[in-house]
ZAPAFI-37800 format. One record per residue (C-alpha): residue in three letters; x, y, z; residue number from 1. Coordinates in pm, 1 decimal. Each point is the difference from the previous one (the first is absolute). Layout:
REM ZAPAFI-37800
  residu         u         v         w  num
     ALA         X         Y         Z  NUM
...
***
This chain:
REM ZAPAFI-37800
  residu         u         v         w  num
     UNK   -1181.6   -8857.8  -10363.7    1
     UNK     368.4     -38.0     -69.9    2
     UNK     248.8     147.6     238.1    3
     UNK     349.3     115.6     -55.3    4
     UNK     298.7    -106.1     205.5    5
     UNK     -64.7     268.4     257.9    6
     UNK    -354.7    -132.2      56.1    7
     UNK    -181.6     278.8    -180.8    8
     UNK    -277.4     -67.1    -250.7    9
     UNK      92.5      60.9    -365.7   10
     UNK    -368.2      -1.8    -124.3   11
     UNK      17.4    -332.0    -194.4   12
     UNK    -259.3    -272.6      63.3   13
     UNK     125.1    -355.8      36.5   14
     UNK    -111.3    -337.9     128.8   15
     UNK     167.8    -147.5     305.9   16
     UNK     140.9    -352.4     -47.8   17
     UNK     216.1    -216.6     222.1   18
     UNK     368.5     -14.7     -70.2   19
     UNK     104.2    -151.3    -334.3   20
     UNK     200.6    -270.2     167.4   21
     UNK    -301.0    -119.0     196.5   22
     UNK    -217.1     -15.8    -318.8   23
     UNK     264.8    -199.2    -182.4   24
     UNK      13.6    -257.2     276.1   25
     UNK    -377.8     -32.4      -3.5   26
     UNK       4.1     -51.6    -381.0   27
     UNK     260.3    -274.5      36.1   28
     UNK    -201.7    -173.2     271.9   29
     UNK    -312.9       3.4    -221.9   30
     UNK     189.4    -143.0    -299.4   31
     UNK     -50.4     305.9    -224.5   32
     UNK     213.5      26.7    -314.6   33
     UNK     251.4     271.1     -47.8   34
     UNK    -146.6     323.7    -134.4   35
     UNK    -357.9     -89.3     114.9   36
     UNK    -179.4     230.0     239.7   37
     UNK    -317.9     -43.1     195.0   38
     UNK    -308.9     198.8     -91.6   39
     UNK      56.2     246.5     277.1   40
     UNK     354.6      68.0    -107.7   41
     UNK    -116.2     191.9    -308.0   42
     UNK    -203.3     247.3     199.4   43
     UNK     292.1     228.7      41.4   44
     UNK      67.4      13.9    -374.8   45
     UNK    -170.9     253.1    -219.0   46
     UNK    -151.7     -99.1    -337.1   47
     UNK     258.3     -60.8    -266.3   48
     UNK     230.2    -208.9     217.4   49
     UNK     200.8     275.0     180.4   50
     UNK      74.1    -106.0     354.7   51
     UNK     -62.1     213.7     302.6   52
     UNK     258.1     -96.4     260.4   53
     UNK     -89.8     -35.2     356.9   54
     UNK     220.7     121.9     287.3   55
     UNK     307.6    -187.1     105.9   56
     UNK     250.9      33.4     269.5   57
     UNK     279.3      85.8    -243.0   58
     UNK    -104.7     361.2     -64.1   59
     UNK    -228.3     197.7    -223.8   60
     UNK    -208.8    -191.5    -249.5   61
     UNK     109.0     226.5    -286.2   62
     UNK     350.8    -152.6      15.4   63
     UNK    -124.0    -353.3     -64.8   64
     UNK      15.4    -146.7    -352.6   65
     UNK    -324.0     -50.3    -189.7   66
     UNK    -137.6    -351.4     -17.7   67
     UNK     -57.7     -85.2    -369.4   68
     UNK    -153.5    -340.1      54.2   69
     UNK    -330.3     -54.3    -179.2   70
     UNK    -320.1       5.2     201.7   71
     UNK    -358.6    -105.1     -67.3   72
     UNK     -77.4     345.7    -147.9   73
     UNK     303.0       6.6    -225.8   74
     UNK     -11.3    -187.7    -334.4   75
     UNK     270.9    -258.8     -28.0   76
     UNK     225.9     -47.2    -292.8   77
     UNK      52.6     371.3     -55.4   78
     UNK     368.0     -49.3     -45.6   79
     UNK     181.9    -155.9    -290.1   80
     UNK     -34.5    -349.9     142.7   81
     UNK    -358.1      30.2     122.1   82
     UNK    -278.2    -232.3    -114.0   83
     UNK    -273.6     272.4     -39.9   84
     UNK     -93.8     202.2    -312.5   85
     UNK     285.4     186.8    -153.9   86
     UNK       6.0     343.2    -158.4   87
     UNK    -165.3      26.9    -350.1   88
     UNK     244.7     -52.1    -278.5   89
     UNK      50.1     218.4    -303.9   90
     UNK    -320.1      46.3    -205.0   91
     UNK    -221.5    -148.9     274.5   92
     UNK    -268.8     203.7     177.7   93
     UNK     -16.8      13.6     373.8   94
     UNK    -281.1    -201.7     160.9   95
     UNK    -193.6     315.3      94.2   96
     UNK      31.4     140.8    -350.4   97
     UNK    -128.0    -326.5    -152.8   98
     UNK    -305.7       3.3     225.2   99
     UNK     -71.5     362.7     -88.4  100
     UNK      32.9     -72.8    -373.5  101
     UNK    -240.6    -293.2      30.7  102
     UNK    -251.7     219.6     184.0  103
     UNK      21.1     265.9    -269.7  104
     UNK     -55.7    -260.9    -272.1  105
     UNK    -300.9    -142.5     185.0  106
     UNK    -151.9     347.2      34.6  107
     UNK      51.8      73.6    -369.1  108
     UNK    -157.3    -334.6     -90.9  109
     UNK    -304.4      85.5     210.0  110
     UNK     -41.0     342.7    -161.0  111
     UNK      27.1    -140.1    -351.2  112
     UNK    -257.6    -267.1      79.6  113
     UNK    -231.5     269.9     135.7  114
     UNK      35.0     189.7    -328.5  115
     UNK     -93.6    -312.3    -197.0  116
     UNK    -299.0     -55.1     226.7  117
     UNK    -112.5     357.0     -69.7  118
     UNK      -0.6     -83.2    -372.2  119
     UNK    -218.0    -305.4      68.8  120
     UNK    -238.2     211.8     208.5  121
     UNK     -29.3     254.1    -282.3  122
     UNK     -82.2    -275.5    -248.0  123
     UNK    -269.1    -136.1     232.5  124
     UNK    -147.4     349.4      31.3  125
     UNK      -2.1      42.2    -378.5  126
     UNK    -178.2    -333.3     -38.5  127
     UNK    -262.8     113.2     248.8  128
     UNK     -58.0     340.7    -158.7  129
     UNK       3.7    -131.2    -356.2  130
     UNK    -296.2    -224.4      87.0  131
     UNK    -218.4     282.6     132.8  132
     UNK    -323.4      49.0    -198.7  133
     UNK     -18.0     300.5    -230.8  134
     UNK    -282.5     249.1     -29.6  135
     UNK    -195.7      21.7    -323.6  136
     UNK     112.3     311.1    -192.0  137
     UNK    -317.4      25.9    -206.4  138
     UNK    -152.1     323.2    -129.3  139
     UNK    -228.0      48.4     298.0  140
     UNK     290.8      -3.3     243.8  141
     UNK     185.9     262.7    -205.8  142
     UNK    -277.8     260.4       0.1  143
     UNK      78.0     322.5     184.2  144
     UNK    -240.7     201.3     214.5  145
     UNK      -5.1     375.8      55.1  146
     UNK     -48.7     132.4     351.6  147
     UNK     -19.6     384.8      19.0  148
     UNK     218.3     175.8     255.8  149
     UNK    -144.5     301.7     189.4  150
     UNK     159.8     343.0     -18.0  151
     UNK     248.6      31.9     292.9  152
     UNK    -152.4     329.0     120.0  153
     UNK    -343.5    -158.1      26.6  154
     UNK     -84.1    -161.2     329.6  155
     UNK    -215.1    -308.3      49.9  156
     UNK    -308.6     221.1      15.4  157
     UNK      58.4     169.6    -334.4  158
     UNK     166.7     316.1    -128.1  159
     UNK     102.2     312.6     194.4  160
     UNK    -298.5     196.5    -136.4  161
     UNK    -234.1    -247.0     174.0  162
     UNK     171.2      32.8     339.1  163
     UNK    -222.4     176.4     252.9  164
     UNK     112.6     294.2     214.4  165
     UNK     132.1     -97.9     345.3  166
     UNK    -265.1      59.1     266.7  167
     UNK      59.9     122.1     352.3  168
     UNK    -226.2    -270.7     136.1  169
     UNK     254.7    -259.6    -111.8  170
     UNK     276.4     163.2     207.8  171
     UNK    -181.5     132.0     310.3  172
     UNK      96.7    -184.1     320.8  173
     UNK    -256.6    -159.9     222.5  174
     UNK    -122.3     227.1     277.9  175
     UNK      89.3    -104.0     356.4  176
     UNK    -283.8    -122.0     217.4  177
     UNK    -135.0     259.0     240.6  178
     UNK      86.8     -57.6     363.7  179
     UNK    -325.2     169.5     106.0  180
     UNK    -295.7    -102.5    -212.4  181
     UNK    -171.1     323.9      90.1  182
     UNK     303.4     210.7     -90.8  183
     UNK      -0.2     204.5    -319.9  184
     UNK     230.6     -33.1    -300.2  185
     UNK     225.9     267.9     142.2  186
     UNK     146.7    -262.6     231.0  187
     UNK     169.0    -171.0    -301.2  188
     UNK     188.7     317.2     -82.3  189
     UNK     194.8     -48.9     319.9  190
     UNK     118.9    -351.6    -103.6  191
     UNK     365.4      47.8    -109.8  192
     UNK      29.1    -344.2    -165.6  193
     UNK    -303.5      62.8    -212.3  194
     UNK     133.5     337.9    -103.4  195
     UNK     329.4    -155.8    -119.1  196
     UNK    -181.8    -263.4    -205.9  197
     UNK    -220.4     267.6    -146.0  198
     UNK     298.6     210.5    -107.9  199
     UNK     173.1    -300.9    -163.4  200
     UNK    -320.9     -93.4    -183.5  201
     UNK     -34.2     352.5    -138.2  202
     UNK     357.3      -7.0    -126.8  203
     UNK     -56.9    -340.4    -167.1  204
     UNK    -320.8     124.7    -159.7  205
     UNK     169.7     312.6    -134.1  206
     UNK     288.0    -208.1    -142.2  207
     UNK    -236.6    -246.7    -171.9  208
     UNK    -205.7     287.7    -136.9  209
     UNK     312.1     170.8    -138.0  210
     UNK     120.4    -322.6    -168.8  211
     UNK    -343.5     -58.4    -149.8  212
     UNK      -5.4     348.7    -149.7  213
     UNK     351.7     -49.2    -136.8  214
     UNK    -101.6    -324.8    -170.1  215
     UNK    -305.0     170.3    -146.1  216
     UNK     218.4     273.1    -139.5  217
     UNK     260.4    -241.5    -140.8  218
     UNK    -265.6    -223.5    -154.9  219
     UNK     -93.9     271.7    -242.7  220
     UNK     361.0      94.2     -85.4  221
     UNK     142.4     -68.6    -349.0  222
     UNK     271.3    -227.0     144.0  223
     UNK    -255.3    -225.6     171.3  224
     UNK    -214.1     -14.0    -311.6  225
     UNK     304.7     -96.0    -208.0  226
     UNK      94.7    -274.3     246.4  227
     UNK    -349.6    -144.0     -10.2  228
     UNK      -7.2      10.0    -378.8  229
     UNK     338.0    -179.4     -12.9  230
     UNK    -131.0    -269.9     234.4  231
     UNK    -313.0     -47.0    -209.5  232
     UNK     209.2     -19.8    -319.5  233
     UNK     224.7    -264.2     155.3  234
     UNK    -302.3    -203.5     105.4  235
     UNK    -144.1      23.1    -350.6  236
     UNK     331.6    -124.1    -139.0  237
     UNK      -1.4    -295.3     240.9  238
     UNK    -355.7     -91.1     -91.1  239
     UNK      78.1      33.4    -371.5  240
     UNK     311.4    -223.2      31.3  241
     UNK    -198.7    -271.4     176.5  242
     UNK    -278.7      24.3    -256.2  243
     UNK     241.6     -17.2    -295.2  244
     UNK     184.8    -295.8     152.9  245
     UNK    -323.6    -192.5      51.9  246
     UNK    -109.0      82.0    -355.3  247
     UNK     331.9    -125.7    -138.7  248
     UNK     -32.9    -310.2     214.9  249
     UNK    -345.2     -57.8    -143.7  250
     UNK     143.9      36.7    -349.5  251
     UNK     261.5    -262.3      87.5  252
     UNK    -274.2    -224.3     129.4  253
     UNK    -193.8      29.7    -326.0  254
     UNK     319.1     -74.1    -194.1  255
     UNK      68.4    -295.6     228.1  256
     UNK    -344.4    -140.3     -61.6  257
     UNK      70.7      30.8    -372.7  258
     UNK     320.9    -204.4      59.0  259
     UNK     231.2     272.5    -126.3  260
     UNK     358.6    -111.8      72.2  261
     UNK     123.5     327.1     151.5  262
     UNK    -287.5      18.0     249.9  263
     UNK      27.3    -366.2     101.0  264
     UNK     378.7      18.2      41.3  265
     UNK     -22.7     321.3     204.1  266
     UNK    -248.4    -152.6     242.8  267
     UNK     200.2    -321.7      33.9  268
     UNK     327.5     177.2      67.9  269
     UNK    -164.5     218.3     264.2  270
     UNK    -128.9    -310.4     173.7  271
     UNK     338.9    -172.4     -25.2  272
     UNK     179.7     304.0     141.8  273
     UNK    -245.2      20.3     290.4  274
     UNK      61.5    -367.3      77.3  275
     UNK     369.6      73.8      58.6  276
     UNK     -61.9     236.1     293.4  277
     UNK      38.9    -281.5     254.3  278
     UNK     352.9     -76.0    -126.0  279
     UNK     137.7     335.5    -109.3  280
     UNK     345.9    -111.2     115.4  281
     UNK     -16.9    -283.0    -254.7  282
     UNK     -30.7     151.7    -348.0  283
     UNK    -195.6    -235.3    -225.9  284
     UNK    -148.3     212.9    -280.5  285
     UNK    -256.8    -157.2    -226.0  286
     UNK     -93.9     125.2    -346.8  287
     UNK    -323.5     -81.4    -182.4  288
     UNK     -79.7     -42.5    -370.1  289
     UNK    -359.0     -55.6    -112.3  290
     UNK     -92.1    -191.0    -315.9  291
     UNK    -346.3      91.7    -125.2  292
     UNK       4.7    -292.7    -242.7  293
     UNK     -19.6    -253.8     281.8  294
     UNK     -93.7     238.6     287.0  295
     UNK     303.5    -123.7     190.0  296
     UNK     241.2     196.9     217.9  297
     UNK     366.9     -99.0     -12.4  298
     UNK     184.1      99.5     318.4  299
     UNK     378.7      19.7      17.0  300
     UNK     114.8     -21.9     363.1  301
     UNK     358.3      87.8      92.2  302
     UNK     118.0    -248.6     262.4  303
     UNK     230.7      93.0     290.1  304
     UNK     371.1     -83.5     -23.7  305
     UNK     117.8    -344.6      99.1  306
     UNK     227.3     128.0     277.8  307
     UNK    -303.7     116.2     195.7  308
     UNK     -26.0    -348.7     151.2  309
     UNK     279.7     -68.5     254.6  310
     UNK     253.7    -254.1    -117.4  311
     UNK     137.6     -68.0     348.8  312
     UNK    -151.0    -150.9     311.5  313
     UNK     258.2     171.3     222.1  314
     UNK     364.2     -25.5     101.7  315
     UNK     192.3    -239.4     221.9  316
     UNK     334.5      16.6     177.7  317
     UNK     249.1    -269.0    -102.5  318
     UNK     230.6    -164.4     258.1  319
     UNK     297.7     184.1    -145.7  320
     UNK    -174.5     335.8      50.8  321
     UNK    -113.4      62.6    -360.9  322
     UNK    -351.6     136.5     -62.5  323
     UNK    -170.0    -221.9    -255.8  324
     UNK    -330.4      70.1    -181.5  325
     UNK    -276.6    -260.0      19.8  326
     UNK    -166.7     -14.3    -344.6  327
     UNK    -363.6     -91.9     -39.9  328
     UNK    -104.1    -293.0    -218.1  329
     UNK     -59.3     123.9    -356.9  330
     UNK    -345.8    -159.7      -4.7  331
     UNK    -109.1     200.0     305.9  332
     UNK     118.7     325.1    -151.7  333
     UNK    -175.1     -70.6    -330.5  334
     UNK    -320.0     -85.5     185.8  335
     UNK       3.7     325.8     193.6  336
     UNK      45.1     202.2    -318.2  337
     UNK    -282.3    -181.7    -176.6  338
     UNK    -229.0      57.2     298.0  339
     UNK      57.1     373.1     -31.5  340
     UNK     -47.5     -11.8    -377.4  341
     UNK    -326.6    -189.7      41.1  342
     UNK    -139.1     260.9     237.1  343
     UNK      96.2     287.6    -228.1  344
     UNK    -158.6    -174.4    -298.9  345
     UNK    -322.1     -78.0     188.8  346
     UNK     -19.0     358.2     123.7  347
     UNK      26.2     135.6    -355.9  348
     UNK    -266.1    -242.3    -122.9  349
     UNK    -230.3      97.4     284.4  350
     UNK      46.1     370.9     -72.6  351
     UNK     -87.3     -50.5    -368.1  352
     UNK    -301.8    -216.2      82.2  353
     UNK    -132.0     233.4     271.5  354
     UNK      16.1     313.6    -216.0  355
     UNK    -190.0    -157.8    -290.5  356
     UNK    -346.5      59.5     142.0  357
     UNK    -153.5      37.8    -348.8  358
     UNK     145.5    -337.5    -110.5  359
     UNK     182.3     134.4    -301.5  360
     UNK     285.6    -249.5      35.2  361
     UNK     -44.5    -351.0    -133.5  362
     UNK     331.9    -112.2     147.7  363
     UNK     332.3     106.7     148.1  364
     UNK     350.3    -112.1     -97.1  365
     UNK     275.0      75.0     252.3  366
     UNK     370.5     -42.5     -67.3  367
     UNK     254.1      41.9     279.7  368
     UNK     334.7     127.1    -131.4  369
     UNK     338.6      -4.4     171.6  370
     UNK     197.7     292.6    -137.1  371
     UNK     371.9     -33.7      68.4  372
     UNK     220.7     293.8    -106.2  373
     UNK     274.7    -250.5     -82.7  374
     UNK    -213.6    -165.8    -269.0  375
     UNK    -155.4     167.4    -299.8  376
     UNK    -322.3    -203.0     -12.5  377
     UNK    -237.5     -38.4     296.1  378
     UNK     -83.7    -347.1     125.9  379
     UNK    -361.6    -114.6      46.8  380
     UNK     -33.5    -193.3     326.4  381
     UNK    -379.6     -29.2      24.4  382
     UNK    -284.0      23.9    -251.3  383
     UNK    -374.3     -22.3      61.8  384
     UNK    -274.3     -24.1    -262.9  385
     UNK    -335.2      26.9     179.0  386
     UNK    -342.0      73.7    -144.7  387
     UNK    -274.3     179.1     189.3  388
     UNK    -166.9    -320.4     115.5  389
     UNK     326.1    -128.3     150.7  390
     UNK      59.8     328.6     180.1  391
     UNK    -352.9      -4.4     137.5  392
     UNK      33.5    -358.3     128.2  393
     UNK     339.1      49.4     161.5  394
     UNK      53.7     181.1     326.2  395
     UNK     311.9     187.6     -90.1  396
     UNK     135.6      57.4     352.0  397
     UNK       4.4    -233.8     298.6  398
     UNK    -266.5      83.0     259.4  399
     UNK     110.3     126.5     338.4  400
     UNK     371.6     -23.9      57.1  401
     UNK     212.7      -8.7    -315.9  402
     UNK     192.7    -300.1     126.1  403
     UNK      -9.6    -238.6     291.0  404
     UNK     301.3     -28.8     224.7  405
     UNK      95.7    -343.6     120.9  406
     UNK     254.0     -77.3     266.3  407
     UNK     213.9    -207.3    -231.7  408
     UNK      39.0     251.8    -281.1  409
     UNK     -60.4     355.0     130.8  410
     UNK    -141.0     233.9    -260.2  411
     UNK     120.5    -213.5    -290.0  412
     UNK    -198.7    -278.2    -160.6  413
     UNK      56.6    -253.8    -270.7  414
     UNK     -76.9     120.2    -350.7  415
     UNK    -251.3    -278.0     -61.8  416
     UNK    -190.7      89.9     317.7  417
     UNK       9.1     379.5     -26.2  418
     UNK    -355.7     118.3     -50.1  419
     UNK      86.4     290.7    -229.6  420
     UNK     191.7    -226.6    -237.1  421
     UNK    -277.3    -259.6      10.8  422
     UNK    -259.7     261.0     -94.4  423
     UNK     223.3     130.5    -277.5  424
     UNK      46.9    -347.2    -147.4  425
     UNK    -376.2     -57.7      10.2  426
     UNK     -24.1     282.5    -252.2  427
     UNK     225.2    -200.4    -233.8  428
     UNK     305.3     214.3      69.6  429
     UNK     343.4     -95.6    -127.5  430
     UNK     254.9      54.4     281.1  431
     UNK     376.0     -37.9     -23.5  432
     UNK     137.8    -297.2     196.7  433
     UNK     313.0     189.6     105.7  434
     UNK      31.4     376.5     -42.1  435
     UNK     364.4      -1.4     113.4  436
     UNK      86.9    -244.2    -278.2  437
     UNK    -149.2     250.7    -248.7  438
     UNK    -255.8    -255.6    -116.0  439
     UNK    -261.3     207.0    -180.2  440
     UNK    -347.1     -86.6    -126.7  441
     UNK    -170.0      84.4    -327.5  442
     UNK    -231.0     303.0      28.9  443
     UNK    -363.4     -82.1     -64.9  444
     UNK     -27.9     310.1    -220.1  445
     UNK     215.4     294.2    -103.1  446
     UNK    -123.1     355.8      47.5  447
     UNK     227.4     164.8    -256.1  448
     UNK    -205.5      30.8    -315.8  449
     UNK    -292.4     243.3     -13.3  450
     UNK    -174.4    -217.5    -259.4  451
     UNK      79.2    -360.0      98.0  452
     UNK      35.9    -296.4    -228.5  453
     UNK    -150.4    -337.5      80.8  454
     UNK     335.9    -125.5     127.2  455
     UNK      18.3     289.4     250.4  456
     UNK    -324.6    -100.9     169.3  457
     UNK     -19.8    -217.4     306.0  458
     UNK    -195.0    -324.3       3.0  459
     UNK    -297.3     166.1     168.6  460
     UNK      17.5     294.7    -238.7  461
     UNK      -4.7    -225.2    -303.9  462
     UNK    -294.9    -196.1     139.2  463
     UNK    -183.0     324.5      73.0  464
     UNK      71.2     129.1    -351.0  465
     UNK    -135.1    -316.9    -166.7  466
     UNK    -308.8       3.5     219.0  467
     UNK     -74.4     365.8     -76.4  468
     UNK      43.5     -53.0    -373.5  469
     UNK    -226.4    -303.9     -19.5  470
     UNK    -256.0     139.2     244.4  471
     UNK     -33.1     311.8    -213.1  472
     UNK     -39.2    -233.7    -298.0  473
     UNK    -297.6    -176.1     157.2  474
     UNK     131.1    -292.3     207.9  475
     UNK    -145.6       4.4     351.0  476
     UNK      17.0    -237.2     298.3  477
     UNK     376.8      -1.1     -20.2  478
     UNK     162.8    -286.8     190.4  479
     UNK     378.0     -55.5      13.2  480
     UNK      93.0    -369.3      18.1  481
     UNK     381.0      20.1     -23.4  482
     UNK     233.5     295.9      23.9  483
     UNK     377.4      29.9     -10.3  484
     UNK     271.5     251.0     -85.6  485
     UNK     -35.3     -71.6    -373.8  486
     UNK    -379.4       2.7     -32.0  487
     UNK    -333.8    -145.0     104.1  488
     UNK    -282.7    -235.7     -89.7  489
     UNK    -354.7     118.9      69.9  490
     UNK    -362.2     -60.3     -97.3  491
     UNK    -273.8     249.4     -75.7  492
     UNK    -355.3      35.3    -129.9  493
     UNK     -90.6     227.2    -289.7  494
     UNK    -349.7     137.6     -10.1  495
     UNK    -210.5     -79.1    -309.9  496
     UNK      10.4     273.0    -259.9  497
     UNK     349.5     115.8      89.1  498
     UNK     314.6     -44.0    -205.5  499
     UNK     109.7    -288.3     227.7  500
     UNK    -309.7    -209.4      79.8  501
     UNK       0.2    -335.7     177.6  502
     UNK     239.9    -167.3     242.4  503
     UNK     372.0      60.2     -56.6  504
     UNK     329.4    -148.6     112.3  505
     UNK     271.3     267.9     -13.9  506
     UNK     372.7     -72.8      -1.7  507
     UNK     205.0     320.8      14.2  508
     UNK     377.0      21.5      26.2  509
     UNK     296.4     230.2     -47.5  510
     UNK     228.9    -163.4    -251.9  511
     UNK     309.4      95.4    -191.5  512
     UNK       4.9    -310.9    -219.8  513
     UNK    -273.7     -90.7    -248.3  514
     UNK    -287.0    -224.0     106.4  515
     UNK       2.6    -355.9    -141.0  516
     UNK    -279.9    -236.5     -96.7  517
     UNK      32.6    -215.3     313.9  518
     UNK    -133.0     284.2     214.9  519
     UNK    -304.4      33.9    -222.0  520
     UNK     -67.8    -371.2      40.4  521
     UNK      27.5      34.2     378.0  522
     UNK    -246.0     289.8      -2.4  523
     UNK    -245.8    -199.3    -211.7  524
     UNK      10.1    -282.9     256.9  525
     UNK     -65.0     250.2     283.8  526
     UNK    -302.4     136.1    -187.9  527
     UNK    -147.9    -348.4     -14.6  528
     UNK      71.8     -70.6     367.8  529
     UNK    -166.8     326.3     110.7  530
     UNK    -302.2     -57.5    -226.5  531
     UNK      72.7     337.3    -157.4  532
     UNK     -96.6     114.0    -345.2  533
     UNK     309.4     195.2     -99.1  534
     UNK     363.1      41.7      93.0  535
     UNK     217.4     310.0     -15.5  536
     UNK     378.9      -9.5     -21.5  537
     UNK     145.6     344.1      78.7  538
     UNK     370.5      76.6     -15.8  539
     UNK     214.4     310.9       0.0  540
     UNK     224.3    -166.5    -259.8  541
     UNK    -104.9    -160.6    -329.0  542
     UNK    -130.2    -328.3    -140.5  543
     UNK     180.2    -230.9    -237.2  544
     UNK    -128.4     -76.7    -348.2  545
     UNK     -85.9    -352.2     115.8  546
     UNK    -239.0     140.8     261.1  547
     UNK    -169.5     224.1    -253.7  548
     UNK     -53.3    -294.4    -230.6  549
     UNK    -129.2    -219.6     285.3  550
     UNK    -265.0     246.3     118.0  551
     UNK    -127.0      36.0    -354.4  552
     UNK    -101.7    -367.6      -7.4  553
     UNK    -350.4    -115.0      86.5  554
     UNK      84.8    -166.8     332.5  555
     UNK     175.0     304.4     144.1  556
     UNK    -207.6     290.2    -121.4  557
     UNK    -139.1      50.4     349.0  558
     UNK     352.5     104.1     113.3  559
     UNK      61.1     374.2     -41.3  560
     UNK     341.6     170.1      -3.0  561
     UNK     118.6     343.4     121.7  562
     UNK     366.6      92.0     -45.0  563
     UNK     204.0     292.6     135.5  564
     UNK    -128.5     249.0    -257.1  565
     UNK    -355.3    -101.6      83.2  566
     UNK      59.5      48.4     373.6  567
     UNK     128.0     352.7     -58.0  568
     UNK    -294.3      76.6    -225.8  569
     UNK    -246.8    -125.5     261.0  570
     UNK     169.0     211.4     269.2  571
     UNK     -34.0     310.5    -213.8  572
     UNK    -360.7     -81.0     -98.6  573
     UNK    -149.6    -113.4     331.3  574
     UNK     220.5     176.3     255.3  575
     UNK     108.8     305.2    -196.4  576
     UNK     356.8     -50.9     122.1  577
     UNK     312.8    -102.7    -188.9  578
     UNK     207.2    -311.7      54.2  579
     UNK     358.0      17.6    -119.1  580
     UNK     139.4    -252.6    -241.0  581
     UNK     242.9    -258.2     128.3  582
     UNK      25.7    -358.4     113.0  583
***
């Protein structure tokens, strides 16, 4: 405590030190420099460097000047000539403000990276759900069944008229045991508990009897009869609606078995719509067009937008405090988009194959279109031309998990190793190398024209058309040796007595230019190599005059010619369907 001059306490705490003169002499004896204080000398100073003076013999401590010498707790160089940090200059942030700004930038960088990671997680979830198997939407699964509903007033045991009258035996309480076996029944009349139970049972019996009589009376009322008739009419309407729906479904099934386009397209689009239920948040509508001429379904699949795949890997904080995006490699982004496209395409193919239980389809052509509002024409990024045999041999979706995660790549995999893309390429699919570079592919077939021309058909469709025409003409044991986008080479056997007897070598192609004599010579050589008897050159175009003259000679009379007009005539004669003119 400090004391005033009169020796009274003034309520201020202080630390007692020896006289200043004594301390100075001790410092000089120890060789201390001027202005330096021992560790204990700073005890009497509060934080911030303000000195708390000890008592002296000269008078009150409040009259002594304040010691402004720096201590261990006071930063040096605070004055104009100090060596420590100076005040921030104009336009410079204080050290605390700079640290706070850096912390805010780091937090914002973290939140933006979390948002990018959420986009990656959504893409991984879409890849998983797009690979889920689809249920077959055939006619059997679409049948409805009628289950009658009972009238609400009828209980489980039947109607109110069948309910029996409440009996007293069902309400009477059990009689209490007699205390004296030899005592008469009059002893129970003296049991007060039994009498109370008996009175409550009689009241319950009277209430149940009154309610039963009320229900009997209401059951025969006009209002109750009207309610029952309304319920029966509603049930008849339900049963009639189910019956009419099943009958219409059976009509569609008969039309489907007859390969009517409307029935086939309706069934396919139902199956394609049902396949989208697993990814309703990813609209990918698919339209179907059926060609009776080749019994092929052409599916147009709308692909998701390109910005669905994240373009960034995250964000990073630069040394100067700027938040910089970390872009992903373009190849990785293109691979992720193609993986999703492959799963959507395989799912559509599986839905079309699973619904065709009557094997009406001879093949399926699927085109994946990227529709950008900024461009007038859609861009085809994937096209598949698969016949029924290829669909049957190929497992459309990966078994088990849709993709395998590896520690070095997370949920993403290389395009050449992705199983969905591998399975799609096994079907002979044409896939764009880079969707973000707008590199499109040629569609295998167009689904625009109702009556297609030969040029509108896919390679499988054209091969199927030629096989159907020649099989109806009598050539059996059809065997395709070579097949390409422009045509095919096949062999067949014609039964004796038909219009095309013997062994044949068939060369069919879609041509816009006229056929020259060199092709006829090549076909004649193939006939000799196959030990065949005749050769058939079929084209959707025309033959030159040189070819007509060559086949009229003795050495080439076994070569037969069918031009575009002949192909259309055969289609109308044997298939009963038209083929449009064109290249």
